[in-house]
N, CA, C and O atoms as CSV, one atom per row, in Angstrom:
chain,resi,resn,atom,element,x,y,z
A,1,MET,N,N,-16.381,40.757,3.305
A,1,MET,CA,C,-15.424,39.693,3.491
A,1,MET,C,C,-15.683,38.642,2.404
A,1,MET,O,O,-16.828,38.296,2.112
A,2,ASN,N,N,-14.608,38.154,1.826
A,2,ASN,CA,C,-14.783,37.179,0.747
A,2,ASN,C,C,-15.046,35.775,1.296
A,2,ASN,O,O,-14.905,35.547,2.498
A,3,GLU,N,N,-15.415,34.858,0.450
A,3,GLU,CA,C,-15.792,33.490,0.838
A,3,GLU,C,C,-14.648,32.723,1.484
A,3,GLU,O,O,-14.864,31.954,2.421
A,4,THR,N,N,-13.435,32.927,0.990
A,4,THR,CA,C,-12.290,32.213,1.549
A,4,THR,C,C,-12.097,32.580,3.019
A,4,THR,O,O,-11.891,31.705,3.860
A,5,LYS,N,N,-12.166,33.859,3.322
A,5,LYS,CA,C,-12.012,34.298,4.704
A,5,LYS,C,C,-13.152,33.761,5.572
A,5,LYS,O,O,-12.913,33.360,6.710
A,6,LYS,N,N,-14.373,33.745,5.066
A,6,LYS,CA,C,-15.501,33.224,5.824
A,6,LYS,C,C,-15.293,31.750,6.166
A,6,LYS,O,O,-15.541,31.322,7.293
A,7,ARG,N,N,-14.832,30.976,5.176
A,7,ARG,CA,C,-14.563,29.553,5.423
A,7,ARG,C,C,-13.441,29.371,6.444
A,7,ARG,O,O,-13.520,28.510,7.321
A,8,GLN,N,N,-12.392,30.194,6.319
A,8,GLN,CA,C,-11.271,30.092,7.249
A,8,GLN,C,C,-11.711,30.425,8.680
A,8,GLN,O,O,-11.319,29.740,9.625
A,9,TYR,N,N,-12.520,31.470,8.838
A,9,TYR,CA,C,-12.999,31.832,10.167
A,9,TYR,C,C,-13.959,30.787,10.722
A,9,TYR,O,O,-13.952,30.512,11.921
A,10,ALA,N,N,-14.768,30.214,9.871
A,10,ALA,CA,C,-15.675,29.156,10.312
A,10,ALA,C,C,-14.883,27.933,10.773
A,10,ALA,O,O,-15.208,27.322,11.791
A,11,ARG,N,N,-13.855,27.585,10.024
A,11,ARG,CA,C,-12.990,26.452,10.409
A,11,ARG,C,C,-12.257,26.751,11.707
A,11,ARG,O,O,-12.141,25.882,12.571
A,12,LEU,N,N,-11.762,27.975,11.848
A,12,LEU,CA,C,-11.071,28.373,13.071
A,12,LEU,C,C,-12.026,28.306,14.271
A,12,LEU,O,O,-11.644,27.835,15.343
A,13,ALA,N,N,-13.251,28.771,14.091
A,13,ALA,CA,C,-14.239,28.717,15.170
A,13,ALA,C,C,-14.521,27.276,15.576
A,13,ALA,O,O,-14.644,26.973,16.763
A,14,GLN,N,N,-14.621,26.389,14.591
A,14,GLN,CA,C,-14.856,24.976,14.887
A,14,GLN,C,C,-13.678,24.371,15.635
A,14,GLN,O,O,-13.871,23.618,16.589
A,15,GLN,N,N,-12.474,24.689,15.217
A,15,GLN,CA,C,-11.283,24.166,15.879
A,15,GLN,C,C,-11.170,24.698,17.306
A,15,GLN,O,O,-10.735,23.969,18.198
A,16,LEU,N,N,-11.548,25.944,17.536
A,16,LEU,CA,C,-11.509,26.516,18.878
A,16,LEU,C,C,-12.527,25.845,19.794
A,16,LEU,O,O,-12.265,25.667,20.984
A,17,LYS,N,N,-13.695,25.468,19.249
A,17,LYS,CA,C,-14.683,24.736,20.047
A,17,LYS,C,C,-14.140,23.373,20.449
A,17,LYS,O,O,-14.314,22.940,21.588
A,18,VAL,N,N,-13.479,22.695,19.506
A,18,VAL,CA,C,-12.887,21.384,19.811
A,18,VAL,C,C,-11.787,21.544,20.857
A,18,VAL,O,O,-11.684,20.742,21.785
A,19,LEU,N,N,-10.971,22.576,20.705
A,19,LEU,CA,C,-9.910,22.838,21.677
A,19,LEU,C,C,-10.499,23.101,23.056
A,19,LEU,O,O,-10.003,22.570,24.050
A,20,GLN,N,N,-11.541,23.905,23.130
A,20,GLN,CA,C,-12.185,24.196,24.406
A,20,GLN,C,C,-12.724,22.920,25.049
A,20,GLN,O,O,-12.575,22.720,26.255
A,21,SER,N,N,-13.339,22.072,24.262
A,21,SER,CA,C,-13.857,20.803,24.766
A,21,SER,C,C,-12.725,19.914,25.284
A,21,SER,O,O,-12.838,19.323,26.357
A,22,ASN,N,N,-11.640,19.822,24.523
A,22,ASN,CA,C,-10.493,19.007,24.941
A,22,ASN,C,C,-9.854,19.555,26.214
A,22,ASN,O,O,-9.450,18.789,27.089
A,23,LEU,N,N,-9.763,20.871,26.318
A,23,LEU,CA,C,-9.193,21.469,27.530
A,23,LEU,C,C,-10.088,21.212,28.740
A,23,LEU,O,O,-9.583,20.993,29.842
A,24,GLN,N,N,-11.395,21.235,28.555
A,24,GLN,CA,C,-12.311,20.930,29.655
A,24,GLN,C,C,-12.156,19.483,30.087
A,24,GLN,O,O,-12.131,19.190,31.282
A,25,ASN,N,N,-12.051,18.568,29.117
A,25,ASN,CA,C,-11.832,17.154,29.448
A,25,ASN,C,C,-10.517,16.963,30.196
A,25,ASN,O,O,-10.455,16.196,31.156
A,26,THR,N,N,-9.472,17.652,29.763
A,26,THR,CA,C,-8.178,17.564,30.436
A,26,THR,C,C,-8.271,18.090,31.860
A,26,THR,O,O,-7.723,17.492,32.785
A,27,THR,N,N,-8.962,19.204,32.036
A,27,THR,CA,C,-9.147,19.776,33.375
A,27,THR,C,C,-9.886,18.799,34.283
A,27,THR,O,O,-9.506,18.607,35.437
A,28,ASP,N,N,-10.938,18.186,33.759
A,28,ASP,CA,C,-11.696,17.210,34.553
A,28,ASP,C,C,-10.823,16.024,34.947
A,28,ASP,O,O,-10.872,15.568,36.089
A,29,GLN,N,N,-10.028,15.524,34.009
A,29,GLN,CA,C,-9.149,14.396,34.301
A,29,GLN,C,C,-8.091,14.766,35.341
A,29,GLN,O,O,-7.776,13.960,36.217
A,30,LEU,N,N,-7.545,15.972,35.251
A,30,LEU,CA,C,-6.560,16.416,36.231
A,30,LEU,C,C,-7.164,16.544,37.627
A,30,LEU,O,O,-6.507,16.234,38.620
A,31,GLU,N,N,-8.401,16.996,37.702
A,31,GLU,CA,C,-9.071,17.085,38.997
A,31,GLU,C,C,-9.265,15.707,39.614
A,31,GLU,O,O,-9.043,15.516,40.810
A,32,VAL,N,N,-9.681,14.746,38.788
A,32,VAL,CA,C,-9.851,13.369,39.277
A,32,VAL,C,C,-8.508,12.809,39.731
A,32,VAL,O,O,-8.417,12.205,40.800
A,33,MET,N,N,-7.469,13.005,38.928
A,33,MET,CA,C,-6.145,12.512,39.282
A,33,MET,C,C,-5.653,13.165,40.578
A,33,MET,O,O,-5.055,12.496,41.421
A,34,SER,N,N,-5.897,14.435,40.733
A,34,SER,CA,C,-5.484,15.143,41.944
A,34,SER,C,C,-6.180,14.573,43.177
A,34,SER,O,O,-5.547,14.362,44.212
A,35,ARG,N,N,-7.487,14.323,43.064
A,35,ARG,CA,C,-8.217,13.739,44.196
A,35,ARG,C,C,-7.672,12.362,44.541
A,35,ARG,O,O,-7.491,12.041,45.715
A,36,HIS,N,N,-7.409,11.545,43.520
A,36,HIS,CA,C,-6.877,10.200,43.771
A,36,HIS,C,C,-5.504,10.266,44.422
A,36,HIS,O,O,-5.219,9.512,45.352
A,37,CYS,N,N,-4.654,11.162,43.940
A,37,CYS,CA,C,-3.319,11.301,44.525
A,37,CYS,C,C,-3.401,11.762,45.968
A,37,CYS,O,O,-2.674,11.259,46.825
A,38,ASN,N,N,-4.280,12.714,46.244
A,38,ASN,CA,C,-4.429,13.204,47.610
A,38,ASN,C,C,-4.942,12.114,48.533
A,38,ASN,O,O,-4.454,11.975,49.655
A,39,ASP,N,N,-5.918,11.340,48.081
A,39,ASP,CA,C,-6.435,10.241,48.897
A,39,ASP,C,C,-5.336,9.225,49.176
A,39,ASP,O,O,-5.184,8.761,50.306
A,40,HIS,N,N,-4.578,8.883,48.155
A,40,HIS,CA,C,-3.503,7.915,48.319
A,40,HIS,C,C,-2.429,8.464,49.258
A,40,HIS,O,O,-1.919,7.736,50.110
A,41,LEU,N,N,-2.089,9.725,49.109
A,41,LEU,CA,C,-1.063,10.347,49.942
A,41,LEU,C,C,-1.480,10.348,51.404
A,41,LEU,O,O,-0.669,10.046,52.280
A,42,VAL,N,N,-2.725,10.682,51.675
A,42,VAL,CA,C,-3.217,10.703,53.050
A,42,VAL,C,C,-3.142,9.301,53.645
A,42,VAL,O,O,-2.748,9.130,54.799
A,43,GLY,N,N,-3.521,8.303,52.859
A,43,GLY,CA,C,-3.434,6.928,53.336
A,43,GLY,C,C,-2.009,6.505,53.620
A,43,GLY,O,O,-1.748,5.832,54.617
A,44,GLN,N,N,-1.087,6.890,52.760
A,44,GLN,CA,C,0.322,6.557,52.967
A,44,GLN,C,C,0.867,7.237,54.219
A,44,GLN,O,O,1.603,6.624,54.993
A,45,LEU,N,N,0.505,8.502,54.415
A,45,LEU,CA,C,0.970,9.210,55.614
A,45,LEU,C,C,0.445,8.541,56.874
A,45,LEU,O,O,1.158,8.448,57.873
A,46,GLY,N,N,-0.791,8.077,56.833
A,46,GLY,CA,C,-1.347,7.369,57.980
A,46,GLY,C,C,-0.571,6.092,58.279
A,46,GLY,O,O,-0.318,5.773,59.441
A,47,LYS,N,N,-0.195,5.366,57.237
A,47,LYS,CA,C,0.587,4.138,57.432
A,47,LYS,C,C,1.967,4.449,57.984
A,47,LYS,O,O,2.469,3.725,58.844
A,48,ILE,N,N,2.582,5.512,57.501
A,48,ILE,CA,C,3.913,5.896,57.986
A,48,ILE,C,C,3.847,6.282,59.458
A,48,ILE,O,O,4.686,5.854,60.250
A,49,HIS,N,N,2.855,7.087,59.829
A,49,HIS,CA,C,2.727,7.489,61.222
A,49,HIS,C,C,2.453,6.290,62.123
A,49,HIS,O,O,2.990,6.202,63.227
A,50,ALA,N,N,1.628,5.377,61.656
A,50,ALA,CA,C,1.342,4.179,62.447
A,50,ALA,C,C,2.599,3.343,62.633
A,50,ALA,O,O,2.841,2.827,63.725
A,51,SER,N,N,3.402,3.201,61.580
A,51,SER,CA,C,4.626,2.402,61.713
A,51,SER,C,C,5.622,3.094,62.641
A,51,SER,O,O,6.321,2.419,63.397
A,52,TRP,N,N,5.703,4.431,62.602
A,52,TRP,CA,C,6.573,5.154,63.546
A,52,TRP,C,C,6.100,4.954,64.982
A,52,TRP,O,O,6.914,4.759,65.885
A,53,PHE,N,N,4.802,5.002,65.189
A,53,PHE,CA,C,4.248,4.802,66.525
A,53,PHE,C,C,4.562,3.406,67.037
A,53,PHE,O,O,4.994,3.247,68.178
A,54,ILE,N,N,4.350,2.393,66.205
A,54,ILE,CA,C,4.622,1.017,66.623
A,54,ILE,C,C,6.115,0.826,66.894
A,54,ILE,O,O,6.500,0.221,67.894
A,55,GLY,N,N,6.955,1.351,65.988
A,55,GLY,CA,C,8.402,1.249,66.198
A,55,GLY,C,C,8.841,1.962,67.468
A,55,GLY,O,O,9.672,1.444,68.213
A,56,GLY,N,N,8.296,3.134,67.719
A,56,GLY,CA,C,8.620,3.871,68.944
A,56,GLY,C,C,8.169,3.117,70.177
A,56,GLY,O,O,8.866,3.102,71.191
A,57,ASN,N,N,7.008,2.492,70.094
A,57,ASN,CA,C,6.508,1.711,71.219
A,57,ASN,C,C,7.433,0.533,71.510
A,57,ASN,O,O,7.731,0.242,72.668
A,58,TRP,N,N,7.885,-0.142,70.455
A,58,TRP,CA,C,8.805,-1.266,70.654
A,58,TRP,C,C,10.106,-0.788,71.301
A,58,TRP,O,O,10.608,-1.420,72.231
A,59,CYS,N,N,10.641,0.311,70.817
A,59,CYS,CA,C,11.877,0.845,71.403
A,59,CYS,C,C,11.660,1.220,72.863
A,59,CYS,O,O,12.510,0.937,73.708
A,60,PHE,N,N,10.530,1.853,73.165
A,60,PHE,CA,C,10.227,2.218,74.544
A,60,PHE,C,C,10.166,0.981,75.421
A,60,PHE,O,O,10.738,0.959,76.510
A,61,GLU,N,N,9.475,-0.048,74.951
A,61,GLU,CA,C,9.370,-1.279,75.735
A,61,GLU,C,C,10.733,-1.897,75.992
A,61,GLU,O,O,11.022,-2.339,77.104
A,62,GLU,N,N,11.572,-1.928,74.962
A,62,GLU,CA,C,12.882,-2.553,75.099
A,62,GLU,C,C,13.820,-1.719,75.962
A,62,GLU,O,O,14.501,-2.263,76.831
A,63,GLU,N,N,13.867,-0.426,75.741
A,63,GLU,CA,C,14.827,0.436,76.438
A,63,GLU,C,C,14.370,0.814,77.840
A,63,GLU,O,O,15.151,0.729,78.787
A,64,MET,N,N,13.149,1.218,77.980
A,64,MET,CA,C,12.691,1.760,79.243
A,64,MET,C,C,12.140,0.678,80.187
A,64,MET,O,O,12.297,0.778,81.403
A,65,LEU,N,N,11.518,-0.321,79.643
A,65,LEU,CA,C,10.901,-1.327,80.465
A,65,LEU,C,C,11.701,-2.623,80.553
A,65,LEU,O,O,11.367,-3.524,81.322
A,66,GLY,N,N,12.761,-2.701,79.753
A,66,GLY,CA,C,13.632,-3.851,79.785
A,66,GLY,C,C,13.038,-5.108,79.195
A,66,GLY,O,O,13.475,-6.214,79.512
A,67,LYS,N,N,12.048,-4.949,78.342
A,67,LYS,CA,C,11.449,-6.121,77.717
A,67,LYS,C,C,12.254,-6.496,76.491
A,67,LYS,O,O,12.651,-5.625,75.717
A,68,ASN,N,N,12.497,-7.772,76.306
A,68,ASN,CA,C,13.196,-8.268,75.122
A,68,ASN,C,C,12.214,-9.031,74.257
A,68,ASN,O,O,11.339,-9.742,74.753
A,69,ARG,N,N,12.371,-8.873,72.998
A,69,ARG,CA,C,11.501,-9.590,72.052
A,69,ARG,C,C,12.188,-10.823,71.558
A,69,ARG,O,O,11.623,-11.564,70.753
């Protein structure tokens, strides 16, 4: 193999290492983002369920028990 090809393959190998490193960093960032989104989503669902429960309780009190606010 001539020198030009050796240099080209060496450069390609270096670029592939950089690409692999960048892809690993991207994967790590996506995992962190996924965990944060899931935590936030679970918290939001809890708030929604709590507000439905409170709203349902108010409706029950007003309709079934005749309480007025």
